[in-house]
C-alpha positions in Angstrom: 93.0 15.0 -30.6 90.2 15.3 -28.1 88.4 17.8 -30.3 88.4 15.4 -33.3 87.2 12.5 -31.3 84.3 14.5 -29.8 83.6 16.0 -33.2 83.3 12.4 -34.7 81.1 11.3 -31.9 79.0 14.4 -32.5 78.7 13.6 -36.2 77.3 10.2 -35.4 74.3 12.0 -34.0 73.4 12.7 -37.6 72.7 9.0 -38.1 72.0 7.9 -34.6 69.3 9.7 -32.5 71.1 9.1 -29.1 74.9 9.4 -29.3 75.3 9.5 -25.6 76.0 5.7 -25.5 78.9 6.1 -27.9 80.2 9.0 -25.8 80.0 6.9 -22.6 81.8 4.0 -24.2 84.5 6.5 -25.3 84.8 7.9 -21.9 85.2 4.5 -20.2 87.8 3.3 -22.7 89.8 6.5 -22.4 89.7 6.4 -18.6 90.9 2.8 -18.5 93.6 3.4 -21.1 94.8 6.7 -19.5 95.1 5.1 -16.0 92.3 6.9 -14.3 90.4 3.8 -13.3 93.2 1.3 -13.3 96.7 2.7 -12.9 99.0 1.9 -15.8 101.6 0.4 -13.6 99.4 -2.7 -13.1 99.4 -3.5 -16.8 102.1 -5.6 -18.5 105.3 -3.9 -19.7 104.5 -4.1 -23.4 101.0 -2.6 -22.8 102.5 0.1 -20.5 104.9 1.2 -23.2 102.0 1.6 -25.7 99.7 3.3 -23.2 102.4 5.7 -21.9 103.0 6.9 -25.4 99.5 8.3 -25.5 99.2 12.0 -24.6 96.2 11.7 -22.4 97.9 9.1 -20.2 100.7 11.6 -19.5 98.2 14.3 -18.4 96.4 12.0 -16.0 99.0 9.6 -14.7 102.3 11.6 -14.3 101.7 12.4 -10.6 100.9 8.8 -9.6 103.9 7.5 -11.6 106.2 9.9 -9.9 104.9 9.0 -6.5 105.2 5.3 -7.1 108.7 5.5 -8.4 109.9 7.7 -5.5 108.3 5.9 -2.6 108.2 2.3 -1.4 104.8 0.6 -1.9 104.4 0.1 1.9 104.9 3.8 2.6 102.5 4.6 -0.2 99.8 2.3 1.3 100.4 3.8 4.7 99.9 7.3 3.3 96.6 6.2 1.7 95.4 4.6 4.9 96.1 7.8 6.9 93.9 9.9 4.6 
């Protein structure tokens, strides 16, 4: 899927001289929807179900989801403070 999206963005360079803006918008949207910038746990349940079904969210978020499900939030914050 990533190849096809990058291919389509590259094809826009045929009509648009600078396609870097389109690529940047795609990167920001994919980082938000995959949980890289904002963890998916903070979204509503309906939106979480939709976003967890995407493959790129599984690749980027599975470690954080596992950590949040298996630890209490106070312990998680304490671990982050100790870093």
